[in-house]
ZANUVO-651726 format. One line per 10 residues: number of its first residue (from 1); their letters; for each residue x, y, z of C-alpha. Coordinates in steps of 0.25 Angstrom, whole numbers, padded with zeros to 4 digits. Layout:
REM residues N
NUM> A> X:Y:Z  ...
***
This chain:
REM residues 402
1> METWKRNLLV> 0318:0427:0368  0323:0411:0368  0322:0404:0382  0338:0403:0379  0340:0416:0378  0332:0420:0390  0337:0411:0398  0352:0416:0393  0350:0430:0396  0343:0427:0411
11> LWIGVFFTGA> 0355:0419:0414  0365:0428:0410  0360:0439:0418  0357:0428:0430  0372:0423:0428  0378:0436:0426  0372:0441:0440  0376:0430:0448  0390:0429:0441  0390:0445:0446
21> SFSMVIPFLP> 0385:0441:0459  0395:0433:0462  0406:0440:0458  0401:0453:0464  0401:0446:0478  0414:0436:0478  0423:0448:0478  0420:0453:0490  0421:0441:0499  0434:0445:0504
31> IFLIELGVHD> 0430:0459:0507  0416:0453:0513  0426:0444:0524  0432:0456:0528  0420:0464:0530  0416:0451:0539  0429:0452:0548  0435:0440:0540  0450:0447:0541  0457:0434:0544
41> HTELWSGLLF> 0459:0422:0532  0450:0431:0522  0456:0427:0509  0455:0412:0515  0439:0417:0517  0438:0422:0503  0444:0410:0497  0436:0400:0504  0422:0409:0502  0426:0410:0487
51> SSAFFAGAIA> 0430:0394:0486  0417:0388:0495  0408:0393:0485  0416:0385:0474  0418:0373:0483  0403:0373:0485  0399:0374:0471  0408:0363:0467  0401:0354:0475  0386:0358:0473
61> SPFWGRVADR> 0385:0361:0458  0386:0347:0452  0373:0346:0463  0365:0356:0458  0369:0352:0442  0361:0340:0446  0349:0347:0452  0349:0356:0441  0348:0344:0432  0336:0339:0438
71> YGRKPMIIRA> 0329:0352:0440  0334:0363:0429  0346:0372:0430  0336:0384:0431  0333:0380:0445  0346:0377:0448  0349:0393:0445  0339:0399:0451  0342:0390:0465  0357:0395:0464
81> GLFLFLIYFL> 0354:0410:0461  0345:0409:0473  0355:0403:0483  0365:0413:0477  0356:0425:0480  0354:0419:0493  0369:0417:0496  0374:0430:0492  0361:0437:0500  0368:0429:0513
91> MAFVTNPYQI> 0380:0434:0510  0377:0448:0514  0374:0443:0529  0385:0435:0532  0394:0438:0544  0404:0429:0543  0412:0422:0532  0408:0408:0536  0393:0412:0531  0400:0418:0517
101> LALRISQGLL> 0406:0404:0518  0393:0396:0519  0388:0407:0508  0397:0404:0500  0397:0389:0500  0383:0389:0498  0384:0398:0485  0393:0385:0481  0384:0376:0484  0369:0382:0479
111> TGFIPGAIAL> 0372:0390:0468  0375:0389:0453  0369:0399:0447  0379:0401:0434  0382:0385:0431  0365:0383:0431  0364:0396:0421  0374:0388:0413  0368:0374:0413  0353:0380:0410
121> IGTNTPKEKV> 0359:0389:0399  0365:0377:0393  0354:0368:0394  0344:0379:0388  0351:0386:0375  0352:0381:0362  0364:0373:0359  0369:0383:0348  0367:0393:0359  0372:0387:0371
131> GYALSMISSA> 0389:0393:0368  0382:0406:0369  0374:0404:0379  0385:0400:0388  0393:0409:0386  0383:0420:0390  0381:0415:0404  0397:0414:0405  0397:0428:0399  0386:0432:0410
141> SASGSILGPL> 0395:0424:0421  0407:0433:0417  0402:0447:0418  0395:0446:0430  0408:0442:0436  0412:0453:0429  0402:0463:0434  0400:0457:0450  0410:0464:0455  0409:0476:0451
151> LGGVIANIVG> 0397:0476:0456  0399:0469:0469  0408:0481:0471  0399:0490:0468  0387:0484:0477  0396:0482:0488  0401:0496:0488  0385:0501:0489  0382:0491:0499  0392:0482:0503
161> NRWAFGTGGI> 0398:0469:0503  0386:0461:0509  0376:0466:0500  0386:0464:0489  0383:0450:0491  0367:0453:0492  0368:0459:0482  0373:0448:0472  0362:0439:0478  0351:0448:0474
171> IVLISTLLII> 0357:0449:0460  0358:0432:0458  0343:0434:0463  0339:0442:0453  0346:0433:0443  0340:0421:0447  0325:0428:0448  0328:0431:0432  0331:0417:0432  0319:0411:0438
181> FWVKEDNFVP> 0310:0420:0428  0316:0420:0416  0325:0408:0414  0319:0395:0408  0326:0381:0407  0318:0374:0396  0328:0363:0392  0328:0355:0405  0330:0341:0406  0330:0336:0421
191> AKEKGSVRTD> 0341:0325:0425  0333:0313:0428  0343:0303:0435  0345:0308:0449  0360:0303:0449  0371:0312:0458  0384:0321:0457  0390:0311:0458  0385:0304:0445  0386:0317:0437
201> IRLAIANRPL> 0401:0319:0439  0401:0304:0434  0392:0307:0422  0402:0321:0420  0414:0312:0421  0408:0303:0410  0404:0314:0401  0419:0318:0395  0415:0332:0389  0409:0336:0402
211> LMVLIMTIIT> 0420:0329:0411  0432:0339:0402  0421:0352:0404  0421:0350:0418  0436:0347:0418  0440:0359:0409  0430:0368:0418  0438:0364:0431  0451:0368:0424  0445:0382:0418
221> SCSVMTLEPV> 0438:0386:0432  0452:0381:0439  0460:0389:0430  0451:0403:0429  0451:0402:0446  0467:0400:0447  0468:0416:0443  0460:0420:0453  0467:0420:0467  0478:0429:0459
231> LPLYIVKLGG> 0473:0435:0448  0468:0449:0453  0481:0453:0461  0489:0449:0447  0480:0458:0441  0482:0470:0451  0498:0466:0450  0498:0469:0435  0488:0481:0436  0499:0488:0446
241> TTDNASLLAG> 0497:0494:0460  0486:0506:0454  0475:0510:0460  0465:0504:0449  0474:0489:0450  0460:0482:0459  0451:0488:0446  0460:0484:0435  0461:0471:0443  0447:0469:0443
251> IVFSLPGIAS> 0446:0472:0427  0456:0463:0424  0450:0452:0431  0436:0454:0425  0442:0453:0410  0440:0440:0407  0426:0440:0412  0424:0453:0403  0429:0444:0391  0421:0433:0394
261> ALFAPYWGRW> 0409:0443:0393  0413:0447:0383  0415:0436:0373  0408:0424:0380  0397:0425:0370  0405:0424:0358  0412:0411:0363  0398:0407:0367  0393:0409:0351  0406:0402:0346
271> ADKVGFHRIL> 0403:0390:0355  0391:0387:0348  0397:0387:0335  0410:0380:0337  0407:0371:0351  0411:0375:0365  0423:0365:0364  0432:0375:0354  0426:0386:0362  0433:0379:0376
281> VIGLLGGGIG> 0447:0376:0370  0447:0391:0364  0443:0397:0378  0453:0387:0386  0465:0391:0377  0464:0405:0376  0460:0407:0389  0473:0399:0392  0482:0406:0384  0476:0418:0389
291> MIAQVAFSQI> 0477:0416:0403  0492:0412:0401  0495:0425:0392  0490:0433:0405  0506:0430:0410  0512:0436:0399  0506:0451:0403  0511:0459:0416  0503:0472:0412  0488:0472:0416
301> WGFSLLRFIF> 0484:0476:0402  0489:0464:0395  0485:0455:0405  0472:0462:0405  0469:0458:0390  0475:0444:0392  0464:0443:0403  0453:0447:0395  0458:0438:0382  0459:0426:0392
311> GVFFCAVFPA> 0445:0430:0396  0439:0432:0380  0443:0415:0378  0441:0410:0392  0426:0415:0394  0425:0404:0383  0428:0393:0393  0417:0390:0402  0405:0393:0392  0411:0381:0385
321> LNGLIVKSTS> 0414:0373:0394  0399:0375:0400  0395:0374:0385  0403:0360:0383  0394:0354:0397  0381:0359:0388  0387:0350:0377  0391:0338:0384  0380:0335:0395  0366:0332:0392
331> EDFRGRAFGL> 0353:0341:0397  0350:0334:0410  0364:0333:0413  0369:0348:0413  0366:0353:0427  0376:0343:0432  0385:0347:0422  0387:0363:0423  0387:0357:0439  0395:0349:0437
341> NQTATQLGGM> 0404:0358:0430  0402:0370:0438  0408:0361:0449  0421:0359:0439  0420:0376:0439  0421:0376:0455  0432:0366:0457  0441:0375:0447  0436:0387:0453  0441:0381:0467
351> IGPIIGGVIG> 0454:0377:0463  0458:0387:0454  0461:0400:0463  0468:0387:0472  0478:0386:0462  0478:0400:0457  0482:0404:0472  0493:0394:0473  0499:0396:0461  0498:0412:0462
361> GFFPVQSVFI> 0505:0409:0477  0517:0402:0472  0520:0405:0458  0518:0419:0450  0503:0423:0447  0507:0420:0431  0507:0406:0434  0492:0407:0438  0490:0413:0425  0498:0401:0417
371> MTGVLLLIAT> 0491:0391:0427  0478:0394:0423  0482:0397:0408  0487:0381:0410  0473:0377:0416  0465:0383:0403  0475:0378:0393  0473:0363:0401  0458:0365:0399  0460:0369:0385
381> TMAYMNTNYL> 0469:0356:0382  0457:0349:0390  0448:0353:0380  0455:0351:0367  0458:0337:0371  0444:0334:0373  0438:0341:0361  0433:0329:0355  0423:0327:0369  0421:0341:0371
391> QGSAKTKVLA> 0416:0345:0355  0408:0332:0355  0402:0335:0369  0387:0341:0362  0386:0325:0360  0389:0321:0373  0379:0321:0384  0381:0316:0398  0380:0302:0402  0368:0307:0411
401> EK> 0359:0305:0399  0361:0290:0400
***
């Protein structure tokens, strides 16, 4: 088997199980807090624990991206996997919410498994296969996120919530061991200059295609997360008060992820033929229209169909953005570029729920869908208006080469 194919297979498995481990523990944080005796301000604690890792990750990601460019992406994936194993395993032994908060902050500061995998794939895959490979990694993350809550629920029911965390850590450890022994990073050129994160940000700003990608990443991540505070309750409301409302909510909530697992590889193959920019515009446009169209349905089945169609288009967006990063940066800057992109993702992830919660608290919940769709259409407009820069990004190299 060719090296890039073996790397893709092993990293697909690693990203799948890492995504599953994340989604299998996060839904149980509020329940775990109650088990620890946190009965006052439980929602506040839950929100704080959820957002703390995003905030810490936004700060730390550029640093780890710089280290990856100096010492390699594979060592950074291994480092992240080992720390993630340790953090999840220690979660099984916490006795108060402050310890959970410390571990969640550590998770944000010390991990970065999936961004590292994306950077390695983007650097060690033949140029004509990059779109397909990045889309496969995206499908691995989506598939793991779908399976995670089910897997976590089964494990928690058998051994309890504490060891659901511990099991998540063990799964990540196994994935990390596979990467240690089976992933090979052939195409690595160490960055020579010492520099700083501030310098990296300046270089990213000077690289017009990369800057556009970072801005669109913030907008897109923000748009997705605006629905997080209101979507589950809205699904249950559409489904009525039947006994299977919660199950129905879980199924409908996962439909975009299912669409991503099914259709992302096809978008990737198409991107290799027509370019990442065209796929990005189509994905953003379809996602924006599909999001706004969801407000037209007051029945759960029509709404579910639109959620799936939205997922079919939207699953093209993040692989296309990642592909444009690969095309617009030199190999010795790529780790830093993906580190900055992870920061952009984390910032969007923090801002989105706040916007969604505020809008949902003062206006009808349908307004959140409209707002989310408008954000995606704004990103579409940005991508279209910067066609010349983004289409020519394959010829653009970051100023770090100079």
